[in-house]
C-alpha positions as CSV (number, residue, x, y, z in Angstrom):
1,X,-41.9,-121.2,-102.5
2,X,-39.5,-122.8,-101.5
3,X,-39.6,-125.1,-98.6
4,X,-36.8,-126.0,-95.5
5,X,-36.7,-129.0,-93.6
6,X,-35.9,-128.3,-90.1
7,X,-36.0,-129.9,-86.7
8,X,-37.5,-128.6,-83.5
9,X,-38.7,-129.7,-80.1
10,X,-42.0,-129.6,-78.5
11,X,-43.0,-131.1,-75.5
12,X,-45.3,-134.0,-76.2
13,X,-48.8,-132.6,-74.7
14,X,-48.3,-129.8,-77.0
15,X,-47.0,-132.4,-80.1
16,X,-50.2,-134.7,-79.4
17,X,-53.3,-132.0,-78.8
18,X,-51.3,-130.8,-82.2
19,X,-51.6,-134.2,-83.8
20,X,-55.2,-134.3,-83.0
21,X,-56.3,-130.6,-85.0
22,X,-54.5,-131.6,-88.0
23,X,-52.7,-134.4,-89.8
24,X,-50.0,-131.9,-91.9
25,X,-47.6,-130.8,-88.9
26,X,-45.5,-129.1,-90.7
27,X,-48.6,-127.2,-92.2
28,X,-50.0,-126.5,-89.2
29,X,-46.9,-124.9,-88.1
30,X,-46.0,-122.9,-90.8
31,X,-50.3,-121.4,-90.4
32,X,-49.3,-120.7,-86.7
33,X,-45.8,-118.9,-87.3
34,X,-47.3,-116.9,-89.9
35,X,-49.9,-115.8,-87.7
36,X,-47.4,-115.3,-84.4
37,X,-45.2,-113.3,-86.9
38,X,-48.7,-110.9,-88.3
39,X,-49.6,-110.7,-84.6
40,X,-45.4,-109.4,-83.3
41,X,-46.0,-107.0,-86.7
42,X,-49.6,-105.3,-85.2
43,X,-47.9,-105.0,-82.3
44,X,-44.5,-103.2,-82.8
45,X,-46.3,-101.0,-85.1
46,X,-49.5,-100.2,-82.4
47,X,-46.1,-99.7,-79.9
48,X,-45.3,-97.1,-82.6
49,X,-48.9,-95.2,-82.7
50,X,-47.6,-91.7,-80.8
51,X,-44.4,-92.1,-81.1
52,X,-43.6,-88.5,-82.3
53,X,-46.3,-86.4,-80.7
54,X,-43.5,-84.7,-78.2
55,X,-42.0,-83.4,-81.0
56,X,-42.1,-79.8,-80.8
57,X,-40.9,-79.2,-84.8
58,X,-43.2,-81.2,-88.4
59,X,-42.4,-84.3,-90.3
60,X,-41.3,-82.5,-93.0
61,X,-39.0,-80.0,-91.5
62,X,-38.0,-82.9,-89.6
63,X,-37.0,-84.6,-93.0
64,X,-35.3,-82.3,-94.1
65,X,-33.4,-81.0,-91.6
66,X,-31.9,-85.0,-91.0
67,X,-31.7,-85.0,-94.8
68,X,-29.3,-82.0,-94.0
69,X,-27.4,-82.8,-91.7
70,X,-25.3,-85.8,-93.1
71,X,-25.2,-84.3,-96.8
72,X,-27.0,-86.6,-99.3
73,X,-25.6,-89.9,-98.4
74,X,-28.9,-91.9,-97.1
75,X,-29.9,-94.5,-99.1
76,X,-27.2,-95.2,-100.4
77,X,-27.0,-92.0,-102.4
78,X,-24.5,-89.0,-102.5
79,X,-24.3,-85.8,-103.6
């Protein structure tokens, strides 16, 4: 894993509280950011559930139709 040094701006009270919880502020920020990103991915997935409920077409038919509309130039592959 490659590490990158960066600078962030935090409110004084937040920084003081974070320092009481961890001696390694970088590790705390990295762990917190990983957890935030994980939660955002879960939230995005949860919001997408049921998005296709209103569709009258079944999944296989829809995929076949979409593939045939523009030739086979999906995923960088042409006929």
